C-alpha positions as CSV (number, residue, x, y, z in Angstrom):
1,X,94.3,195.7,85.2
2,X,96.6,194.5,88.1
3,X,99.3,191.9,87.3
4,X,98.7,188.6,89.0
5,X,102.5,188.5,90.1
6,X,102.2,191.9,91.7
7,X,99.1,190.8,93.6
8,X,100.9,187.4,94.7
9,X,103.8,189.8,95.6
10,X,101.4,192.0,97.8
11,X,99.7,188.8,99.5
12,X,102.9,187.8,100.4
13,X,104.0,190.7,102.1
14,X,103.3,189.9,105.8
15,X,103.1,186.1,105.2
16,X,104.8,183.3,106.8
17,X,108.3,182.5,105.7
18,X,107.0,179.1,104.4
19,X,104.8,181.0,102.0
20,X,107.2,183.6,100.7
21,X,109.4,180.5,100.2
22,X,106.8,178.6,97.9
23,X,106.1,181.9,96.1
24,X,109.9,182.1,95.5
25,X,110.0,178.6,94.1
26,X,106.5,178.8,92.0
27,X,107.2,182.7,90.4
28,X,107.9,182.6,86.9
29,X,110.3,185.3,87.5
30,X,112.9,182.7,88.6
31,X,111.9,180.4,85.6
32,X,115.7,181.0,84.2
33,X,117.2,180.2,87.6
34,X,115.1,177.5,89.2
35,X,111.6,176.1,88.7
36,X,110.0,174.0,91.1
37,X,108.4,170.7,89.4
38,X,106.5,167.7,90.6
39,X,109.2,165.3,91.2
40,X,111.0,167.8,93.1
41,X,108.0,168.7,95.5
42,X,107.3,165.1,95.8
43,X,110.8,164.7,97.3
44,X,110.6,167.9,99.4
45,X,107.3,167.8,100.9
46,X,108.3,164.5,102.8
47,X,111.7,165.4,103.5
48,X,110.9,168.6,105.0
49,X,108.0,166.7,107.3
50,X,110.5,164.1,108.5
51,X,113.0,166.7,109.4
52,X,110.7,168.8,111.3
53,X,109.5,166.1,113.3
54,X,113.1,164.7,114.0
55,X,113.7,168.1,115.2
56,X,110.7,168.3,117.4
57,X,111.9,165.3,119.2
58,X,115.5,167.1,119.3
59,X,114.3,170.2,120.8
60,X,112.7,167.9,123.3
61,X,116.0,166.8,124.4
62,X,116.9,170.3,124.9
63,X,113.9,170.6,127.1
64,X,114.8,167.6,129.2
65,X,118.2,169.3,129.8
66,X,116.8,172.5,130.5
67,X,114.5,171.1,133.2
68,X,117.1,168.9,134.7
69,X,119.3,172.2,135.6
70,X,116.3,174.3,136.2
71,X,114.6,172.0,139.2
72,X,118.1,171.0,140.4
73,X,117.0,171.8,143.8
74,X,114.1,169.3,143.6
75,X,115.7,166.4,144.9
76,X,114.8,164.1,148.0
77,X,116.2,164.4,151.2
78,X,117.6,161.9,153.6
79,X,114.9,159.2,154.4
80,X,113.1,159.0,157.4
81,X,113.8,157.1,160.8
82,X,112.5,153.3,160.9
83,X,111.2,152.0,163.8
84,X,109.7,148.9,162.6
85,X,111.3,147.3,159.2
86,X,108.7,145.7,156.8
87,X,109.1,142.4,155.2
88,X,110.4,142.5,151.8
89,X,110.2,139.9,148.9
90,X,113.2,140.1,146.4
91,X,112.2,138.6,143.2
92,X,114.9,137.4,140.6
93,X,113.5,136.5,137.3
94,X,115.8,134.5,135.2
95,X,115.8,132.7,131.7
96,X,118.8,130.7,130.6
97,X,121.3,132.7,132.7
98,X,123.8,130.2,133.7
99,X,126.9,132.4,133.8
100,X,125.6,134.9,136.0
101,X,122.8,133.2,138.2
102,X,125.2,132.2,140.9
103,X,126.5,135.4,141.3
104,X,123.3,137.3,141.7
105,X,121.8,134.9,144.5
106,X,125.5,135.1,146.1
107,X,124.8,138.7,146.4
108,X,121.3,138.9,147.4
109,X,122.0,136.6,150.0
110,X,124.5,139.1,151.5
111,X,121.8,141.7,151.7
112,X,122.0,143.6,155.3
113,X,118.6,143.2,156.3
114,X,116.7,141.1,158.9
115,X,116.6,137.5,157.5
116,X,113.3,137.0,159.1
117,X,111.9,139.9,157.0
118,X,113.3,138.6,154.0
119,X,111.5,136.3,151.2
120,X,113.9,135.9,148.4
121,X,112.3,134.2,145.0
122,X,114.3,132.7,142.2
123,X,111.8,132.8,139.5
124,X,113.5,130.4,136.7
125,X,111.8,130.0,133.3
126,X,115.0,128.3,131.9
127,X,115.1,125.7,129.6
128,X,118.7,124.8,129.8
129,X,121.6,123.8,132.4
130,X,120.6,127.0,134.1
131,X,118.1,125.3,136.3
132,X,120.8,122.9,138.0
133,X,122.7,125.7,138.7
134,X,120.1,128.1,140.2
135,X,118.5,125.1,142.1
136,X,121.8,123.9,143.4
137,X,122.7,127.5,144.6
138,X,119.3,127.8,146.4
139,X,119.4,124.6,148.1
140,X,123.1,125.8,149.2
141,X,121.9,129.0,150.8
142,X,118.6,127.3,152.3
143,X,121.1,125.2,154.2
144,X,122.9,128.3,155.5
145,X,119.4,129.7,157.0
146,X,118.7,132.3,153.7
147,X,115.2,132.4,153.3
148,X,115.0,131.9,149.6
149,X,113.0,129.7,147.4
150,X,113.3,128.2,143.8
151,X,110.2,128.5,141.6
152,X,110.4,127.0,138.1
153,X,107.9,127.2,135.3
154,X,107.4,124.8,132.5
155,X,106.3,127.3,130.2
156,X,107.3,131.0,129.4
157,X,103.7,132.4,129.5
158,X,103.8,136.0,129.7
159,X,107.6,136.1,130.0
160,X,109.1,138.3,132.5
161,X,105.8,139.6,133.5
162,X,104.4,136.3,133.9
163,X,107.0,135.3,135.9
164,X,107.0,138.3,138.2
165,X,103.0,137.8,138.4
166,X,103.1,134.2,139.4
167,X,105.5,134.6,141.8
168,X,103.5,137.4,143.7
169,X,100.8,134.3,144.5
170,X,103.1,133.0,147.1
171,X,105.1,136.3,147.8
172,X,104.9,137.2,151.6
173,X,106.6,140.6,151.5
174,X,104.7,143.8,151.8
175,X,107.4,145.6,149.3
176,X,108.9,143.8,146.2
177,X,112.3,144.5,145.0
178,X,113.3,143.2,141.6
179,X,116.8,142.4,140.2
180,X,117.5,141.1,136.7
181,X,120.3,138.0,136.3
182,X,123.2,140.5,135.4
183,X,122.9,142.9,138.4
184,X,124.8,143.0,141.3
185,X,122.8,145.1,143.9
186,X,124.8,146.6,147.1
187,X,124.5,144.9,150.3
188,X,122.6,148.0,151.8
189,X,120.1,148.3,149.0
190,X,117.1,147.5,151.1
191,X,118.1,149.7,154.4
192,X,118.5,152.7,151.8
193,X,115.3,152.3,149.9
194,X,112.7,151.0,152.1
195,X,112.6,154.1,154.5
196,X,111.2,156.3,151.8
197,X,107.9,154.2,152.1
198,X,106.7,155.6,154.9
199,X,105.0,158.1,152.6
200,X,101.8,156.2,152.2
201,X,101.4,157.2,148.5
202,X,105.0,156.3,147.3
203,X,104.7,153.1,145.1
204,X,108.1,152.8,143.5
205,X,111.7,153.8,144.3
206,X,114.2,153.6,141.5
207,X,118.0,153.4,141.5
208,X,120.5,154.4,138.9
209,X,122.4,151.6,136.8
210,X,126.3,151.4,136.8
211,X,128.4,148.9,134.9
212,X,131.3,146.7,135.9
213,X,132.4,146.2,132.5
214,X,132.2,149.8,131.0
215,X,135.7,149.9,130.0
216,X,135.8,146.5,128.4
217,X,135.4,148.0,124.7
218,X,134.4,151.0,122.9
219,X,131.1,149.3,122.5
220,X,130.3,149.1,126.0
221,X,131.7,152.5,126.6
222,X,129.0,153.9,124.1
223,X,126.2,151.4,125.7
224,X,127.4,153.2,129.2
225,X,127.1,156.8,127.7
226,X,123.5,156.0,126.3
227,X,122.3,154.7,129.5
228,X,123.6,157.6,131.5
229,X,121.8,159.9,129.2
230,X,118.5,158.0,130.5
231,X,119.2,157.8,134.2
232,X,121.0,161.1,134.6
233,X,119.2,163.4,132.5
234,X,115.8,161.9,131.5
235,X,114.8,160.4,134.6
236,X,116.2,163.2,137.0
237,X,114.4,165.9,134.6
238,X,111.1,163.8,134.8
239,X,111.1,163.4,138.3
240,X,112.2,166.9,139.3
241,X,109.8,168.3,137.0
242,X,106.8,166.4,138.8
243,X,105.9,164.4,135.9
244,X,105.6,160.6,135.1
245,X,108.7,158.6,134.6
246,X,108.9,154.6,134.5
247,X,110.5,151.7,136.5
248,X,113.3,150.3,134.5
249,X,112.4,146.6,135.2
250,X,115.2,146.2,137.7
251,X,117.2,147.8,140.5
252,X,113.9,149.0,142.1
253,X,111.2,148.2,145.0
254,X,107.7,148.6,144.6
255,X,105.1,148.8,147.2
256,X,103.0,145.5,146.8
257,X,99.5,147.2,146.9
258,X,100.3,149.7,144.5
259,X,101.1,146.9,141.8
260,X,97.7,145.2,142.6
261,X,95.9,148.5,142.6
262,X,97.3,149.0,139.2
263,X,96.3,145.8,137.8
264,X,99.3,143.6,138.2
265,X,101.8,142.8,135.8
266,X,100.5,142.5,132.2
267,X,102.3,140.8,129.3
268,X,100.6,142.5,126.2
269,X,103.8,144.7,125.8
270,X,107.3,144.0,125.9
271,X,108.1,146.6,128.4
272,X,105.9,145.4,131.1
273,X,107.9,147.8,133.5
274,X,107.1,150.9,131.8
275,X,103.3,149.7,131.2
276,X,102.7,149.0,135.0
277,X,104.5,152.5,135.8
278,X,102.2,154.6,133.8
279,X,99.2,152.6,134.7
280,X,100.3,153.2,138.6
281,X,101.0,156.8,138.2
282,X,97.6,157.3,136.5
283,X,96.1,155.9,139.4
284,X,97.8,158.6,141.7
285,X,100.8,156.8,143.0
286,X,104.2,158.5,143.3
287,X,107.4,157.4,142.1
288,X,111.0,158.2,143.5
289,X,114.4,158.1,141.8
290,X,117.3,158.0,143.8
291,X,120.6,158.3,141.4
292,X,123.0,158.7,144.7
293,X,122.2,155.0,144.7
294,X,123.6,153.1,142.0
295,X,123.4,149.4,141.3
296,X,126.3,147.7,139.3
297,X,125.2,145.3,136.2
298,X,126.8,144.2,133.3
299,X,126.5,145.6,129.8
300,X,126.4,143.6,126.5
301,X,129.6,142.7,124.9
302,X,128.5,141.8,121.5
303,X,126.7,143.9,119.0
304,X,124.1,141.5,118.0
305,X,122.9,141.3,121.4
306,X,122.9,145.0,122.0
307,X,120.9,145.3,118.9
308,X,118.1,142.7,119.9
309,X,118.1,144.7,123.7
310,X,117.6,147.9,122.0
311,X,115.0,146.6,119.3
312,X,112.9,144.8,122.5
313,X,112.7,148.3,124.2
314,X,111.9,150.0,121.0
315,X,109.0,148.0,120.3
316,X,108.1,147.8,123.7
317,X,107.7,151.6,124.3
318,X,105.6,151.8,121.0
319,X,103.4,149.0,122.2
320,X,103.0,150.8,125.5
321,X,102.2,154.0,123.7
322,X,99.4,152.7,121.5
323,X,97.8,151.1,124.9
324,X,98.5,153.9,127.3
325,X,98.4,157.4,125.4
326,X,94.7,157.0,124.8
327,X,94.1,156.4,128.2
328,X,96.3,159.0,129.5
329,X,94.7,161.7,127.3
330,X,91.7,161.0,128.9
331,X,92.8,160.6,132.5
332,X,92.9,163.4,135.0
333,X,96.7,164.2,135.1
334,X,98.4,167.3,134.3
335,X,98.8,168.3,130.9
336,X,102.6,168.5,131.4
337,X,102.4,164.9,132.4
338,X,100.6,163.9,129.5
339,X,102.9,165.9,126.9
340,X,105.8,164.5,128.4
341,X,104.3,160.9,128.6
342,X,103.6,161.3,124.6
343,X,107.1,162.5,123.9
344,X,108.8,159.7,126.0
345,X,106.7,156.6,124.8
346,X,106.7,157.7,121.2
347,X,110.3,158.9,120.9
348,X,111.2,155.6,118.9
349,X,109.2,156.8,116.0
350,X,112.5,158.5,114.8
351,X,114.0,155.2,113.9
352,X,111.6,154.4,111.0
353,X,111.7,158.2,110.0
354,X,115.6,157.9,110.2
355,X,115.6,155.1,107.5
356,X,113.2,156.9,105.4
357,X,115.3,159.8,105.9
358,X,118.5,158.0,104.7
359,X,116.8,156.8,101.4
360,X,115.6,160.4,100.2
361,X,118.3,162.4,101.6
362,X,120.5,162.2,98.5
363,X,117.7,163.2,96.0
364,X,116.8,165.8,98.4
365,X,120.3,167.3,98.6
366,X,120.6,167.2,94.8
367,X,117.3,169.2,94.9
368,X,118.5,171.7,97.6
369,X,121.7,172.2,95.6
370,X,119.8,173.3,92.7
371,X,117.4,175.7,94.7
372,X,120.5,177.4,96.1
373,X,122.5,177.6,99.5
374,X,120.7,180.3,101.0
375,X,117.6,177.9,101.8
376,X,119.8,175.2,102.9
377,X,121.4,177.6,105.4
378,X,118.2,179.1,106.5
379,X,116.1,176.1,106.5
380,X,117.7,172.6,106.4
381,X,120.6,173.6,108.6
382,X,118.5,174.5,112.0
383,X,116.4,171.5,111.6
384,X,119.6,169.4,111.1
385,X,120.9,170.8,114.2
386,X,117.9,170.5,116.2
387,X,117.8,166.8,115.6
388,X,121.4,166.0,115.8
389,X,123.4,168.5,117.9
390,X,120.7,167.9,120.7
391,X,121.9,164.3,120.9
392,X,125.8,165.4,121.8
393,X,124.7,168.1,124.1
394,X,122.2,165.7,126.1
395,X,124.9,163.0,126.7
396,X,127.5,165.4,127.4
397,X,125.5,167.1,130.3
398,X,124.5,163.4,131.4
399,X,128.4,162.6,131.7
400,X,129.3,166.1,133.1
401,X,126.4,165.4,136.1
402,X,127.8,161.9,136.8
403,X,131.7,162.3,136.2
404,X,132.4,165.9,136.7
405,X,136.2,165.1,137.1
406,X,136.3,162.9,133.7
407,X,133.5,163.7,131.8
408,X,135.5,165.7,128.9
409,X,136.5,162.3,127.6
410,X,133.3,161.7,126.3
411,X,134.0,164.1,123.5
412,X,136.2,161.1,122.5
413,X,133.2,158.8,122.1
414,X,130.6,161.0,120.5
415,X,131.3,160.0,116.9
416,X,130.7,156.3,118.0
417,X,127.8,157.5,119.9
418,X,126.2,159.1,116.9
419,X,127.5,156.0,114.7
420,X,125.6,153.5,117.1
421,X,122.5,155.8,117.2
422,X,122.6,155.7,113.3
423,X,123.3,152.3,112.7
424,X,120.6,151.3,115.4
425,X,117.9,152.8,113.1
426,X,117.6,149.7,110.8
427,X,116.8,147.1,113.6
428,X,114.8,149.4,115.7
429,X,113.0,150.7,112.8
430,X,111.7,147.3,112.1
431,X,110.6,146.9,115.6
432,X,108.7,150.1,115.8
433,X,106.9,149.1,112.7
434,X,105.8,145.6,114.2
435,X,104.5,147.6,117.3
436,X,102.6,149.9,115.2
437,X,101.1,147.3,113.0
438,X,100.2,144.9,116.0
439,X,102.7,141.9,115.0
440,X,103.5,140.0,117.8
441,X,107.0,138.7,119.4
442,X,108.5,136.9,122.1
443,X,110.5,138.3,124.8
444,X,114.1,138.1,123.7
445,X,116.4,138.2,126.7
446,X,120.0,139.5,126.3
447,X,122.6,137.3,126.8
448,X,125.3,137.9,129.6
449,X,128.6,136.2,129.9
450,X,129.9,137.6,133.2
451,X,132.4,139.6,131.8
452,X,133.2,142.0,134.7
453,X,136.2,144.1,133.3
454,X,138.6,144.9,130.6
455,X,140.7,142.1,130.9
456,X,138.4,139.4,132.6
457,X,136.4,137.4,130.0
458,X,138.5,138.8,127.2
459,X,137.8,136.9,124.1
460,X,136.0,134.0,126.3
461,X,132.8,135.0,125.6
462,X,132.9,134.3,122.0
463,X,133.1,130.5,123.1
464,X,130.2,130.8,125.3
465,X,126.4,129.5,124.6
466,X,123.6,132.0,124.0
467,X,125.6,134.3,121.1
468,X,123.4,136.0,118.8
469,X,123.2,135.5,115.2
470,X,123.3,138.6,112.9
471,X,120.5,137.7,110.7
472,X,120.0,139.9,107.7
473,X,119.9,143.3,109.3
474,X,123.6,143.9,109.1
475,X,123.7,143.3,105.6
476,X,121.0,146.1,105.0
477,X,123.3,148.4,107.4
478,X,126.2,147.8,105.3
479,X,124.3,148.3,101.8
480,X,123.1,151.5,103.5
481,X,126.9,152.5,104.2
482,X,127.7,152.0,100.7
483,X,125.0,153.9,99.5
484,X,126.0,157.0,101.6
485,X,129.6,156.5,100.5
486,X,128.4,157.0,97.0
487,X,126.7,160.2,98.3
488,X,129.8,161.2,99.3
489,X,131.5,160.5,95.9
490,X,128.7,162.7,94.3
491,X,129.0,165.3,96.6
492,X,132.8,165.7,96.2
493,X,132.5,165.5,92.2
494,X,129.8,168.5,92.6
495,X,131.9,170.3,94.9
496,X,129.2,170.4,97.4
497,X,131.9,170.1,100.2
498,X,129.5,171.1,103.2
499,X,127.4,168.1,102.8
500,X,130.2,165.7,103.0
501,X,130.4,165.6,106.8
502,X,127.0,164.7,107.2
503,X,126.8,162.1,104.7
504,X,130.1,160.4,106.4
505,X,128.3,160.2,109.6
506,X,125.7,157.9,108.1
507,X,128.7,156.1,106.4
508,X,130.5,155.4,109.5
509,X,127.1,154.8,111.4
510,X,125.8,152.0,109.2
511,X,129.1,150.4,108.4
512,X,130.2,150.5,111.9
513,X,127.3,148.5,113.3
514,X,126.7,146.4,110.2
515,X,130.2,144.9,109.9
516,X,130.8,144.6,113.7
517,X,127.8,142.3,113.7
518,X,129.1,140.3,110.8
519,X,132.4,140.5,112.2
520,X,131.2,139.3,115.6
521,X,129.1,136.4,114.1
522,X,131.5,134.8,111.7
523,X,134.8,136.0,112.1
524,X,135.1,135.4,116.0
525,X,133.1,132.1,115.9
526,X,135.9,130.7,113.6
527,X,138.5,132.4,115.8
528,X,137.7,130.7,119.0
529,X,135.9,127.7,117.3
530,X,139.0,125.5,118.6
531,X,138.0,126.3,122.4
532,X,136.1,124.3,124.5
533,X,132.6,122.9,123.2
534,X,129.3,123.9,124.3
535,X,128.8,120.6,125.7
536,X,131.5,120.6,127.9
537,X,131.0,123.8,129.1
538,X,127.5,122.9,129.9
539,X,128.5,119.9,131.9
540,X,130.9,122.2,133.6
541,X,128.0,124.6,134.4
542,X,125.7,122.1,135.7
543,X,128.5,120.5,138.4
544,X,129.6,124.0,139.5
545,X,133.1,123.7,138.1
546,X,135.0,126.8,137.9
547,X,136.4,128.4,134.8
548,X,133.3,130.4,133.4
C-alpha cells in the first residue's frame, strides 16, 4: 500500500509554491522542527492576506511610474490661437478664512484678462470676521471697476459643493475657474488655460500646485513631497495613458456645460471634485493636465490641520468609490480606465489594513521566526518590498521629474515621508471605515494662516484662531509607537536583528506624528499664550489693520 505521505509528496510535485509551503508546514516529517497549529494559522492567514493586498497597491505605484516614463511624449502642445475670448466666471469658495481671503481677492483682481469678460464671485459661507474682511475687500475692488460680487449664505448646506452650485445660479461665464482661499494664481492663468477649450469635448483643465511655504519646516517639506507625487506622477501618468484623472477642487477651470451635463456639484461625498470628475468623464468629456502651469498655494503648518485634511480626502475618496465604481464598471468605458479608477478610488483602504498589520505584526514575526528565515526571505521580504519600497521610488521619481537639479535632497526627507505615511494611518483608517459604513460628517476645512516663507509667520500662527485640537488620536499613535518599541526590544533579545529596522520605522512613524500633534496642541499653546488675544486679533481683522 502506498504511504499517504509519499502520495502527498507526489501530488505536491508540479503544484504551486504555496501548496508546497503548506505541505511543509503540515507534514509530520517536520514535527521535530516546527508544526503548524490553529493559533499560528489564525495569525498567518490574515497576515499574508493583508501583505498581499498592500503589495498589490505597491505594485500599482510602480505601474504609475512606468506609465509616466513610457508615455512621456504624450503631452499637450501649445494652445491654438484665440480670436474671440469667452466670458469666464471665477469662483472663490471660502469659509472662515480671514487670514488669506484678502490675498486671494487681490491676486484674482490682477488677472490679465479683459475685465468685461470676467465675472468674479466670492462665495462666502463664513460665520466669523471673515465676512467683514471679504465684504470690505470686494466693495473696494468694485469701486475700482473690478467685476466682482460677494455672495454669502447663512447656512453651509452642501458645504463647498453647495456653495459652488449656488454660485452657478448667478454665474454669467461660459467657463468656470475655481480657487481655494489659500491659492495665489498667476496673473496669466486664464490666458494660458482658456485657449485649450477650442476643443469642444474638453471639460476641464487642471494645473499643478506649488507651495509658497515649502521650506517653512520639515512637515511642510514632507507635505510638498507627498503632493508632488500626486501631481507629478499620478496625474501625469493617468493623463498620458489616456485613463481618468480628477479635478483637485482648485487651480483648474471647467466648461460650464460639462458641469451641468454631468449632474452638477453634488455633496453626498467629501470629495465633490473627484465625484464630478468621474461623472463627467463617464459622460465622454475629456480632461487636460498642464503641469507646466504651477499655481502657488499654502501648505498646512500644523500637524493636526494636516491630519484633518488627509482624513477628509481619505474618507471622501472612499465615499466616491462606493458611489462611482458600480456605475463605472457598468459604463461603456475602456477596461484600463475601470482598473485605474478602482486603484485610484480605493487606495486608502491601505490605512485600516496598515493598522491591522501593525497589531498582528509582532505575533506574526514570532511565528515566522520559528518557521525559519528561508520562508521569510522568499515570501515576506518580497511582499514587504513591494508595499514599502515602491513608496520611496514613487516620490523620488516625482521629485526628479520636477526638480532635476535638486531632487537628490529628497533622500534626506524620505524617512520623514515614510514616518508621516505610517503615522497618518490611525486617523485615516477611522475616516475610511466611516466611509465604508456610511457614517456622515461635515466638511472640515483646513485652516491657513498666511505663512508664506520659512521666516515670515515663524511661531505667530500658534496665536491665531482656527487651530486644530489634537483629540484622542495622537494618544493612540503614541501607544502604537510604544508597542513597536517593545517589539524592537523583543527582536534584539531574540537576536532577530533583521526585523529591527522595520519595527523602528513604525516606532518613528507613530511617535513622530503623535508627539508632534500633542506638542503643537499643548506646548505651543502655552508658549504663545502671552500673545495677543483672539478677540483683539479679530477686531484688527475686521478693521483691516496690519499685522496678520
